[in-house]
Steps between C-alpha positions, in 0.01 A plus 500: 500500500381473141674695228193577288125454519258599224154620601239470227219736597622767739174585673394478864609142567796478265614844609465420870700178451775693323497786748518268800795307356685822418443633851630170641799510263425150372547560126772688315281597204125496449385562145141572411326392182167607361327665207432831674825696497348785700427259785852358487653847503291577807610177667865587443448855625341360818805273545279192474716359219857573394440491127243395244466378144218471250685210339446167674833352388687796647298496821569128554869501409696346790192501726501228765128538567196640326186595690178531302273756666235557233137384471477123460336530158829642369707202618485293182629790292768583756625142542518459123693828483756406764541134397781563244701703753492290817699185560451227759697694763261799508235507771156599375233606747183704506258671737170396345191451715410172328749217480339211314464710186865611530618137508280417200638793300857399585430147375350640181807713426783275629328158459545460876538731797874577507680374810607853593154650446375572853149652497431734791217709637562775755180554697543874523390806314325833506192635332735737315703365211805608302866546578427825684330294772791256534621440855808304604329395823179381328576133564618534858311253722294387200469148364655403170387167357725298270345229283793311348433191290631158597800541269600839648868565566561520876770766461261722304231455768753592768619812315146626436409428861798695632421803283145520633621443856743787454193717440352382831255253349385172653550246222284189467488225239190319376350351183348736248165325548493578872618856437230575243225368726621684811551829318163474329347512851728748674587744221306447179156466664537817714593696190198363315281608792649850503465544125149356518402730785608807305315376192188443713523850647551667161214303347256588778594856591827659384463765772476248783878511553469853637320354800736209562688490829838354588386139481403533136826676422703226670307218334509650152866612513630217285257589221761767418738221392628468144215389272719328238683295762175381657346423164798273431476335842136412433582359158789294639333356810135477395400165651619580851367856499157395377492214752557738790263768365227234495599386849476857625161540334380209713615684813314814387188293437530357851545847646208636300279219629596568861412868460171430322398257773603730787732235641663722757709239682633343179598842363680593819681165506612538140627853561669401827679205343615714209624771736688251717662338197616835363619628838709184537634529146620861532704408810748320272 
């Protein structure tokens, strides 16, 4: 059990992490830090955190671990802010959706990625954001990817792993390069498609949504995700996201050609293969 963890950014993910650890009785004290005192007061009232501070030195005092759960574009400012108040024994981790940029920012601030800096990405979430949506079971049966650098402290990796496993997560380790490419396909691209679909609908006929059935609602659900967070993801993983958008455009061009040419068998084969692949995937 840890004595104290500091959560910087007590929203959906940071709040769910805190709430899950409190429910599992894994930490004696969880302190929240942020600039919005109203949000921190709400987090404490919801029993997501035990206490909070608007002063970073106070929030970090005696903390054994700090989890950064804010948009990635804020990381440079945050790491510079916490640098004077963390020593080599403190574990630093995050929940950002891009990992290469996190490692680069850490190098910029600390000259190298600290040995006890263990970047993490829980592949979980909701279309709703904020501490009010936090859920201690959010990470149950979900993957959490760690992307430690070659110099990473094995004890720190083990401690971060155990915390996520306590929340029911399946923890995996990979390079940040592999992570950013995989997530660009499986998470970032689908969000781009959902945002793009809504933009297409609004541009063509704002009233069209009134006639959309369940399929449209299901497909477009993630377009309700936090706009600032997804802006930052795009800015911090541009090469991989653009690569897979262009790859998907090629698939759409192929599909468009099959439809234009009335290629019935090829269309059916494409749809059947896609259906089989998805049916197999959702069995896991």
